[in-house]
TIKERO-478917 format. One record per residue (C-alpha): x, y, z; residue in one letter. Coordinates in pm, whole numbers, plus 50000, padded with zeros to 5 digits. Each point is the difference from the previous one (the first is absolute). Layout:
N
+-------+-------+-------+-------+
|  east | north |    up | gutor |
+-------+-------+-------+-------+
|     X |     Y |     Z |     A |
...
+-------+-------+-------+-------+
END
This chain:
466
+-------+-------+-------+-------+
|  east | north |    up | gutor |
+-------+-------+-------+-------+
| 75035 | 50132 | 66639 |     M |
| 50306 | 50138 | 50182 |     A |
| 50040 | 49669 | 50185 |     A |
| 49990 | 49806 | 49671 |     Y |
| 50263 | 50231 | 49853 |     K |
| 50217 | 49948 | 50308 |     F |
| 49971 | 49620 | 49961 |     I |
| 50097 | 50023 | 49633 |     Q |
| 50306 | 50210 | 50072 |     T |
| 50119 | 49789 | 50294 |     N |
| 49887 | 49659 | 49885 |     A |
| 50346 | 49844 | 50020 |     W |
| 50045 | 50048 | 50374 |     W |
| 49637 | 49912 | 50080 |     L |
| 50043 | 49670 | 49816 |     V |
| 50340 | 49964 | 50170 |     S |
| 49833 | 50021 | 50341 |     I |
| 49760 | 49721 | 49903 |     V |
| 50289 | 49781 | 49885 |     Y |
| 50200 | 50078 | 50315 |     A |
| 49704 | 49893 | 50214 |     V |
| 49966 | 49675 | 49801 |     I |
| 50372 | 49924 | 50033 |     I |
| 50010 | 50073 | 50373 |     V |
| 49687 | 49789 | 50058 |     S |
| 50178 | 49708 | 49829 |     C |
| 50335 | 50045 | 50174 |     C |
| 49962 | 49667 | 50185 |     N |
| 49970 | 49811 | 49670 |     T |
| 50295 | 49758 | 49967 |     P |
| 50255 | 50033 | 49723 |     V |
| 49883 | 49880 | 49660 |     F |
| 50163 | 49867 | 49683 |     W |
| 50301 | 50192 | 49864 |     D |
| 50001 | 50254 | 50283 |     T |
| 50126 | 49709 | 50211 |     Y |
| 50328 | 50020 | 49807 |     G |
| 50025 | 50372 | 50071 |     Q |
| 49948 | 49949 | 50373 |     V |
| 50243 | 49708 | 50008 |     K |
| 50268 | 50200 | 49818 |     T |
| 49941 | 50302 | 50225 |     A |
| 50047 | 49776 | 50304 |     H |
| 50326 | 49872 | 49847 |     Y |
| 50126 | 50359 | 49968 |     F |
| 49921 | 50055 | 50369 |     L |
| 50184 | 49683 | 50100 |     E |
| 50309 | 50096 | 49798 |     T |
| 49979 | 50367 | 50098 |     N |
| 49962 | 50101 | 49633 |     F |
| 50346 | 49866 | 49910 |     K |
| 49881 | 49788 | 49705 |     H |
| 49763 | 50121 | 49728 |     L |
| 49993 | 49665 | 49822 |     L |
| 49806 | 49738 | 50198 |     P |
| 50068 | 49734 | 49734 |     N |
| 50177 | 49697 | 50148 |     G |
| 49850 | 50061 | 50341 |     N |
| 49677 | 49809 | 49953 |     G |
| 49823 | 50290 | 49831 |     F |
| 49875 | 50045 | 49649 |     T |
| 50198 | 50261 | 49810 |     D |
| 49803 | 50132 | 49702 |     N |
| 50268 | 50236 | 49873 |     G |
| 49827 | 50324 | 50103 |     H |
| 50169 | 50250 | 50224 |     F |
| 49822 | 49921 | 50332 |     P |
| 49856 | 50351 | 50030 |     L |
| 49673 | 49920 | 50174 |     Y |
| 50160 | 49740 | 50228 |     A |
| 50256 | 50262 | 50109 |     L |
| 49717 | 50245 | 50063 |     Y |
| 49821 | 49740 | 50215 |     L |
| 50321 | 49910 | 50182 |     A |
| 50064 | 50366 | 50081 |     S |
| 49653 | 50031 | 50152 |     L |
| 50048 | 49677 | 50194 |     F |
| 50336 | 50129 | 50128 |     K |
| 49833 | 50313 | 50133 |     L |
| 49671 | 49862 | 50133 |     F |
| 50044 | 49625 | 50034 |     G |
| 49920 | 49694 | 49791 |     F |
| 49621 | 50043 | 50011 |     K |
| 49723 | 49875 | 49771 |     L |
| 49797 | 50321 | 50030 |     W |
| 50305 | 50202 | 49896 |     L |
| 50041 | 49794 | 49682 |     A |
| 49641 | 50083 | 49907 |     H |
| 50025 | 50368 | 50087 |     V |
| 50318 | 50026 | 49791 |     S |
| 49794 | 50008 | 49680 |     I |
| 49787 | 50302 | 50096 |     I |
| 50249 | 50267 | 49875 |     P |
| 50013 | 49826 | 49661 |     F |
| 49620 | 49974 | 49979 |     V |
| 49965 | 50371 | 50081 |     V |
| 50273 | 50088 | 49751 |     G |
| 49840 | 49782 | 49733 |     L |
| 49662 | 50169 | 50040 |     L |
| 50157 | 50347 | 50000 |     Y |
| 50203 | 49933 | 49684 |     Q |
| 49696 | 49842 | 49834 |     L |
| 49794 | 50312 | 50073 |     Q |
| 50276 | 50219 | 49855 |     L |
| 50013 | 49789 | 49686 |     L |
| 49622 | 49992 | 49960 |     C |
| 49964 | 50376 | 50030 |     K |
| 50218 | 50041 | 49692 |     R |
| 49714 | 49880 | 49781 |     F |
| 49694 | 49961 | 50225 |     L |
| 49785 | 50245 | 50195 |     S |
| 49992 | 49993 | 50381 |     D |
| 49669 | 49815 | 49986 |     E |
| 50131 | 49733 | 49761 |     K |
| 50316 | 49964 | 50211 |     T |
| 49775 | 49933 | 50299 |     L |
| 49834 | 49721 | 49802 |     W |
| 50342 | 49842 | 49940 |     V |
| 50091 | 50009 | 50369 |     L |
| 49662 | 49858 | 50098 |     L |
| 50061 | 49710 | 49764 |     L |
| 50335 | 49951 | 50175 |     M |
| 49809 | 49951 | 50324 |     L |
| 49819 | 49692 | 49872 |     V |
| 50278 | 49842 | 49794 |     H |
| 50069 | 49657 | 50157 |     P |
| 50361 | 49978 | 49876 |     A |
| 50088 | 50342 | 50143 |     M |
| 49832 | 49921 | 50332 |     A |
| 50158 | 49655 | 50035 |     A |
| 50349 | 50117 | 49905 |     Q |
| 49970 | 50282 | 50255 |     S |
| 49883 | 49768 | 50278 |     I |
| 50288 | 49762 | 49923 |     Y |
| 50252 | 50293 | 49995 |     F |
| 50122 | 49893 | 49657 |     S |
| 50293 | 50184 | 49842 |     S |
| 49787 | 50010 | 49684 |     E |
| 49830 | 50304 | 50155 |     I |
| 50342 | 50165 | 50007 |     G |
| 50054 | 49895 | 49637 |     F |
| 49683 | 50183 | 49893 |     V |
| 50081 | 50303 | 50216 |     F |
| 50349 | 50043 | 49851 |     F |
| 49861 | 49954 | 49648 |     T |
| 49734 | 50269 | 50046 |     L |
| 50255 | 50230 | 50163 |     W |
| 50238 | 49943 | 49710 |     M |
| 49734 | 50087 | 49740 |     L |
| 49902 | 50316 | 50187 |     N |
| 50365 | 50114 | 50021 |     T |
| 50042 | 49940 | 49627 |     V |
| 49686 | 50202 | 49926 |     K |
| 50123 | 50279 | 50231 |     D |
| 50356 | 49983 | 49857 |     V |
| 50159 | 49954 | 50344 |     R |
| 50334 | 49839 | 49915 |     A |
| 50127 | 49918 | 50352 |     S |
| 49667 | 49848 | 50107 |     R |
| 49984 | 49817 | 49670 |     M |
| 50331 | 49830 | 50076 |     V |
| 49909 | 49928 | 50362 |     L |
| 49655 | 49850 | 49932 |     S |
| 50111 | 49785 | 49706 |     S |
| 50312 | 49878 | 50183 |     T |
| 49803 | 49897 | 50309 |     L |
| 49748 | 49829 | 49772 |     L |
| 50268 | 49797 | 49822 |     C |
| 50176 | 49907 | 50324 |     L |
| 49671 | 49890 | 50154 |     L |
| 49930 | 49746 | 49727 |     N |
| 50172 | 49888 | 49679 |     L |
| 49661 | 50000 | 49827 |     R |
| 50033 | 50379 | 49993 |     A |
| 50284 | 49988 | 49745 |     L |
| 49784 | 49941 | 49690 |     P |
| 49746 | 50252 | 50132 |     L |
| 50258 | 50276 | 50048 |     V |
| 50159 | 49928 | 49662 |     I |
| 49662 | 50005 | 49820 |     I |
| 49892 | 50322 | 50176 |     V |
| 50336 | 50159 | 49913 |     S |
| 49966 | 49907 | 49634 |     I |
| 49647 | 50141 | 49987 |     Y |
| 50088 | 50338 | 50151 |     F |
| 50337 | 50040 | 49825 |     V |
| 49909 | 49886 | 49648 |     F |
| 49623 | 50049 | 49982 |     V |
| 49945 | 50303 | 50224 |     K |
| 50345 | 50147 | 49913 |     K |
| 50069 | 50076 | 50366 |     Q |
| 50378 | 50005 | 50039 |     K |
| 49992 | 50003 | 50381 |     T |
| 49854 | 49648 | 49993 |     A |
| 50355 | 49879 | 49932 |     W |
| 50051 | 50038 | 50375 |     Y |
| 49792 | 49684 | 50045 |     L |
| 50285 | 49796 | 49856 |     F |
| 50197 | 50080 | 50316 |     A |
| 49773 | 49745 | 50172 |     A |
| 50088 | 49740 | 49739 |     V |
| 50371 | 50068 | 50057 |     L |
| 49962 | 49964 | 50378 |     V |
| 49811 | 49671 | 49952 |     S |
| 50278 | 49864 | 49776 |     I |
| 50262 | 50098 | 50259 |     I |
| 49798 | 49821 | 50270 |     W |
| 49970 | 49689 | 49783 |     M |
| 50380 | 49987 | 49961 |     F |
| 50046 | 50050 | 50374 |     I |
| 49752 | 49718 | 50056 |     H |
| 50185 | 49779 | 49750 |     F |
| 50330 | 50065 | 50175 |     Y |
| 49852 | 49907 | 50338 |     A |
| 49753 | 49728 | 49900 |     G |
| 50138 | 49857 | 49678 |     G |
| 49692 | 50049 | 49782 |     W |
| 49824 | 50279 | 49814 |     F |
| 49639 | 49905 | 49949 |     F |
| 49927 | 49637 | 50085 |     T |
| 50065 | 49872 | 50351 |     N |
| 50162 | 49652 | 49979 |     P |
| 49818 | 49908 | 50322 |     E |
| 49664 | 50069 | 49834 |     N |
| 50069 | 49905 | 49640 |     I |
| 49635 | 49936 | 49917 |     G |
| 49916 | 50369 | 50027 |     H |
| 50096 | 50280 | 49765 |     R |
| 50165 | 49793 | 49730 |     T |
| 49949 | 50050 | 49627 |     A |
| 49730 | 49782 | 49842 |     I |
| 49918 | 49885 | 49648 |     G |
| 49743 | 50126 | 49751 |     F |
| 49710 | 49790 | 50130 |     M |
| 50076 | 50104 | 50356 |     G |
| 49995 | 50365 | 49896 |     M |
| 49667 | 49954 | 49824 |     M |
| 49860 | 49846 | 50317 |     K |
| 50132 | 50290 | 50208 |     N |
| 49856 | 50250 | 49753 |     L |
| 49660 | 49833 | 50034 |     F |
| 50016 | 50026 | 50380 |     W |
| 50110 | 50363 | 49975 |     C |
| 49681 | 50078 | 49807 |     F |
| 49790 | 49807 | 50253 |     I |
| 50148 | 50191 | 50295 |     K |
| 49973 | 50325 | 49807 |     L |
| 49622 | 49960 | 50001 |     T |
| 49964 | 49894 | 50365 |     D |
| 49824 | 50207 | 50269 |     Y |
| 49755 | 50152 | 49756 |     G |
| 50284 | 50152 | 49797 |     N |
| 49835 | 49861 | 49687 |     I |
| 49736 | 50274 | 50039 |     I |
| 50265 | 50273 | 50004 |     A |
| 50175 | 49852 | 49697 |     L |
| 49675 | 49979 | 49801 |     I |
| 49909 | 50365 | 50062 |     F |
| 50357 | 50112 | 49927 |     I |
| 50005 | 49805 | 49673 |     A |
| 49663 | 50145 | 49895 |     L |
| 50120 | 50353 | 50076 |     F |
| 50320 | 49957 | 49798 |     C |
| 49808 | 49846 | 49709 |     F |
| 49748 | 50284 | 49999 |     K |
| 50252 | 50282 | 50039 |     Q |
| 50259 | 49837 | 49769 |     K |
| 50280 | 50095 | 50240 |     K |
| 50169 | 49885 | 50319 |     I |
| 50003 | 50259 | 50278 |     E |
| 50279 | 50017 | 50259 |     E |
| 49807 | 49825 | 50282 |     P |
| 49972 | 49701 | 49767 |     F |
| 50368 | 50028 | 49904 |     V |
| 50106 | 49959 | 50364 |     F |
| 49780 | 49691 | 50027 |     L |
| 50141 | 49852 | 49678 |     I |
| 50360 | 50063 | 50113 |     L |
| 49928 | 49821 | 50330 |     A |
| 49844 | 49703 | 49819 |     I |
| 50296 | 49971 | 49760 |     I |
| 50247 | 50015 | 50290 |     A |
| 49824 | 49723 | 50194 |     V |
| 49974 | 49776 | 49693 |     I |
| 50363 | 50066 | 49904 |     A |
| 50114 | 49870 | 50340 |     F |
| 49750 | 49718 | 50056 |     C |
| 49965 | 49831 | 49660 |     V |
| 50360 | 49881 | 49939 |     P |
| 50056 | 49863 | 50352 |     L |
| 49892 | 49694 | 50195 |     S |
| 49912 | 50196 | 50313 |     N |
| 49626 | 49951 | 50080 |     P |
| 49802 | 50305 | 49887 |     I |
| 49836 | 50165 | 50300 |     S |
| 49705 | 50236 | 49998 |     N |
| 50195 | 50237 | 50221 |     R |
| 50233 | 50063 | 49703 |     Y |
| 49693 | 50160 | 49838 |     F |
| 49917 | 50228 | 50293 |     L |
| 50153 | 50296 | 49815 |     L |
| 49792 | 49910 | 49693 |     V |
| 49681 | 49974 | 50207 |     Y |
| 50064 | 50342 | 50155 |     I |
| 50088 | 50167 | 49668 |     F |
| 49677 | 49855 | 49861 |     S |
| 49790 | 50203 | 50245 |     L |
| 50080 | 50354 | 49877 |     P |
| 50007 | 49873 | 49640 |     A |
| 49653 | 49849 | 50052 |     F |
| 49859 | 50320 | 50154 |     I |
| 50156 | 50204 | 49718 |     Y |
| 49839 | 49773 | 49741 |     S |
| 49651 | 50065 | 50146 |     I |
| 50055 | 50366 | 50094 |     S |
| 49773 | 50121 | 49720 |     S |
| 49711 | 49786 | 50128 |     F |
| 49713 | 50148 | 50199 |     S |
| 50028 | 49970 | 50378 |     K |
| 49742 | 49720 | 49998 |     Q |
| 50196 | 49799 | 49743 |     K |
| 50328 | 50057 | 50182 |     V |
| 49836 | 49873 | 50320 |     T |
| 49860 | 49694 | 49820 |     A |
| 50336 | 49914 | 49839 |     A |
| 50184 | 50037 | 50332 |     C |
| 49738 | 49789 | 50176 |     L |
| 50049 | 49715 | 49751 |     V |
| 50377 | 50030 | 50045 |     F |
| 49967 | 49991 | 50380 |     V |
| 49766 | 49701 | 49996 |     L |
| 50240 | 49806 | 49780 |     L |
| 50292 | 50090 | 50228 |     M |
| 49812 | 49875 | 50303 |     I |
| 49874 | 49688 | 49821 |     Q |
| 50345 | 49908 | 49865 |     S |
| 50143 | 50030 | 50350 |     N |
| 49789 | 49698 | 50099 |     W |
| 50045 | 49806 | 49676 |     L |
| 50226 | 49703 | 50064 |     I |
| 50173 | 49825 | 49712 |     K |
| 50045 | 49620 | 49996 |     P |
| 50300 | 49891 | 50205 |     N |
| 50211 | 49900 | 49699 |     K |
| 49992 | 50359 | 49871 |     Y |
| 50099 | 50163 | 50330 |     G |
| 49850 | 50308 | 50162 |     N |
| 50119 | 50354 | 50067 |     A |
| 49971 | 49959 | 50375 |     W |
| 50219 | 50298 | 50091 |     D |
| 49776 | 50225 | 49787 |     C |
| 49680 | 49849 | 50135 |     N |
| 49825 | 50095 | 50324 |     L |
| 49854 | 49653 | 50028 |     Q |
| 50350 | 49887 | 50096 |     S |
| 49944 | 50157 | 50344 |     L |
| 49803 | 49683 | 50080 |     N |
| 50325 | 49804 | 49979 |     Y |
| 50135 | 50118 | 50335 |     F |
| 49711 | 49845 | 50194 |     D |
| 50045 | 49675 | 49806 |     V |
| 50373 | 49992 | 50071 |     R |
| 49935 | 50057 | 50371 |     K |
| 49759 | 49705 | 50006 |     E |
| 50277 | 49784 | 49850 |     L |
| 50254 | 50129 | 50254 |     D |
| 49763 | 49933 | 50290 |     D |
| 49928 | 49648 | 49874 |     Y |
| 50372 | 49922 | 49971 |     V |
| 50062 | 50121 | 50356 |     I |
| 49698 | 49823 | 50151 |     Q |
| 50094 | 49668 | 49839 |     N |
| 50370 | 50028 | 50093 |     H |
| 50114 | 49989 | 49637 |     I |
| 50353 | 50114 | 49932 |     S |
| 49994 | 50291 | 49750 |     P |
| 50287 | 49845 | 49807 |     K |
| 49785 | 49690 | 49943 |     D |
| 49766 | 50224 | 49800 |     V |
| 50089 | 50100 | 49643 |     A |
| 49820 | 50311 | 49872 |     A |
| 50025 | 50216 | 49690 |     G |
| 50108 | 50361 | 49954 |     F |
| 49833 | 50227 | 50257 |     Q |
| 49870 | 49718 | 50222 |     V |
| 50350 | 49878 | 50094 |     Y |
| 50115 | 50350 | 50110 |     F |
| 50197 | 50033 | 50322 |     N |
| 49801 | 50176 | 50272 |     D |
| 50303 | 50219 | 50072 |     E |
| 49925 | 50190 | 49678 |     Y |
| 49635 | 49900 | 49949 |     Y |
| 49860 | 50101 | 50341 |     L |
| 50306 | 50199 | 50114 |     M |
| 49922 | 49901 | 50359 |     D |
| 50331 | 49850 | 50107 |     G |
| 49910 | 49636 | 49929 |     S |
| 50178 | 49803 | 49729 |     N |
| 49763 | 49717 | 49909 |     K |
| 50031 | 49904 | 49634 |     A |
| 49866 | 49719 | 49789 |     Y |
| 50209 | 49809 | 49749 |     D |
| 49994 | 50132 | 49643 |     L |
| 49778 | 49805 | 49760 |     L |
| 50193 | 49955 | 49676 |     S |
| 49843 | 50111 | 49672 |     D |
| 50195 | 49739 | 49801 |     T |
| 50048 | 49701 | 50231 |     E |
| 49766 | 49798 | 50219 |     M |
| 50062 | 50060 | 50370 |     N |
| 49996 | 49701 | 50235 |     E |
| 49913 | 50190 | 50319 |     N |
| 49760 | 49839 | 50245 |     L |
| 49755 | 50283 | 49928 |     Y |
| 49941 | 50217 | 49694 |     I |
| 49799 | 50323 | 50017 |     A |
| 49855 | 50067 | 49656 |     D |
| 49852 | 50347 | 49941 |     S |
| 49869 | 50200 | 49706 |     N |
| 50158 | 50316 | 50146 |     I |
| 50335 | 49863 | 49885 |     C |
| 49921 | 49996 | 49625 |     N |
| 50206 | 49683 | 49965 |     N |
| 49730 | 49763 | 49873 |     Y |
| 50138 | 49684 | 49843 |     S |
| 49804 | 49714 | 49848 |     K |
| 50285 | 49765 | 50092 |     E |
| 49990 | 50109 | 50364 |     R |
| 49623 | 49960 | 50011 |     K |
| 50032 | 49639 | 49885 |     E |
| 50297 | 49946 | 50231 |     Y |
| 49798 | 50115 | 50301 |     L |
| 49702 | 49784 | 49901 |     E |
| 50223 | 49691 | 49981 |     N |
| 50226 | 50055 | 50300 |     N |
| 49822 | 50232 | 50245 |     Y |
| 49667 | 50034 | 50179 |     T |
| 49820 | 50328 | 50061 |     L |
| 49980 | 50049 | 50377 |     V |
| 49878 | 50358 | 50027 |     K |
| 49878 | 50278 | 49774 |     S |
| 50010 | 50367 | 50096 |     F |
| 49786 | 50230 | 49785 |     T |
| 49883 | 50359 | 49993 |     K |
| 49836 | 50142 | 49691 |     G |
| 50180 | 49861 | 49696 |     S |
| 50328 | 49944 | 50185 |     I |
| 50092 | 49664 | 50145 |     Y |
| 50285 | 49810 | 50159 |     I |
| 49962 | 49623 | 49996 |     R |
| 50219 | 49795 | 50232 |     L |
| 50093 | 49652 | 49876 |     F |
| 50168 | 49723 | 50200 |     K |
| 50223 | 49738 | 49844 |     R |
| 49861 | 49646 | 49971 |     N |
| 50202 | 49715 | 50155 |     N |
| 50296 | 50226 | 50086 |     P |
| 50237 | 49703 | 50040 |     F |
| 49920 | 49850 | 49660 |     Q |
| 50119 | 50093 | 49652 |     G |
| 49834 | 50264 | 49788 |     F |
| 49786 | 49960 | 49695 |     C |
| 50137 | 50244 | 49742 |     Y |
| 49726 | 49940 | 49747 |     S |
| 49965 | 50376 | 49961 |     A |
| 50303 | 49981 | 49777 |     Y |
+-------+-------+-------+-------+
END
């Protein structure tokens, strides 16, 4: 009994140890998806000795955020070397901090035993595990948010300013969240100290003007005009639909059902549910009006807020019923981790542990290219597959494939088509069928890379795909 009590009280660091072991065991995993941009930007800071904070115009994608996590990575690389294992280990402090702040928040309305249930659910959440393995800054986003909420609840003004400011500098998606949380605590909870949160909004605005002065744009990068631009009514309705789909992913539909039933029965909305609702509103407010593809990682905060809200909604159940409800939730989380959507809808690979299969598939492609003396620049590949080994493997080599366009038909001698890229196109499929021949397919699990070779390379193309 004493041991069980000890586990309940110290659950956050016990779960932290498990996550640290998982992260360290995966520290040889190459760089994946958007973390590639962080590593690339961090390397740029090293090369320029931190003299330029705006990598735009230097072959890098500038998304308008203050490069907080990239600077953090670059500082570690400066001290310990440009190492792949170090990039992975860099996320451990944020994972530990996230779990600690989550435990603090949970104990405001849950018992030690129920808080333990929440942290155990965190252990099996695929999105949390994948984002931790891929050292995603989204882990930092959740950590700063939880820290901010705890400082507001504790009325700690200086920490309130610090946590909210770091959150807003880390990612512009934090702006609607901080504003919505501020409005709730100032006008609904009548907590005057919550006005301190607007200091973060002011700092973000100042940064945006600094960025405009240096880069010439506020919100939409002219070099990447297809992302983060305002869309029309039908586009917003489509985005709203996808927001609801992603809101229910990873078994979250179970949590939402129990929460809705609780609120309907009690005829009131408790604070754990309020935090969840505020997070959902903030994500929708940012995602719906813009053309930027809606990622499941944007919902990581929502998924995590759903866990204590779910446990709270079933807290009056008997222990057997609580166990049964959690078991159903866990089974759906595990099942959804292996559920692959059709290519044309895209998949949340960076929130999915099945994506770990990709690295073996990519190595098979690399080995085939080397063994058959194919020039990498003769191979066009989509986002992720085309990545330069300098930032993908971080091993000193600089092999890179040519970028496969999402809008135009490449004419490279070889085209590597993969579902990991989420760039399915009916036109490209027909184009490849008419002008290329499949020479090799590399597959593991549901992930594939198919290498096509151009037919009659010295003859004209058939553009019937148009």
